[in-house]
N, C-alpha and C positions, 0 to 999 in steps of 0.2 A: 760461589758455585762455578763449576766448570762443566760444560757440555762438549763432548768430543765425539767425532764420527770417524770411523775407519773402514776402509775397504781393502782387502788383501786378495790378490789373485795368485794362486800357486800353480805353476805349470806342471808339476808332478804331484802325485798323491801316493803315499806309502800306506798300505794296509797290512795288518797282522792277521795271520790265519792260525787260530788256536785249536781248530777242530780236526785238521787232517791227521795230525800225530800228537797225542797228548804229551809226549816227551819233548816236543820241539815247538818253537814259535817260528813259523815261516812268514817271510815278508814278500810282498809283491808291490811293484811300482805301477800304478795305473797312469796311463798317459793322458787321461781325460782331464786331469787337474782338479782343482777345487776352488771355491770362493768363500770368503768369510766377511760378510758385512756386519758391522757392530756399532752400537751407540753406547756411550757411557756418560752418566751424570754423576759427578763427584761433588760432595759437599765438604768443605774444609771448615774447621773450627779453630779459632785463635785462642791460645791459652795465655 
């Protein structure tokens, strides 16, 4: 088994606007950033 922990800090965050114009996808760069903490538990099996 493998237990891994990750933390990623993004200085910019890009969001998609699907609602303003149904024919377009508008993108906006939020300066607030984002964080993504995560933990993964992986189980390996030998064959």
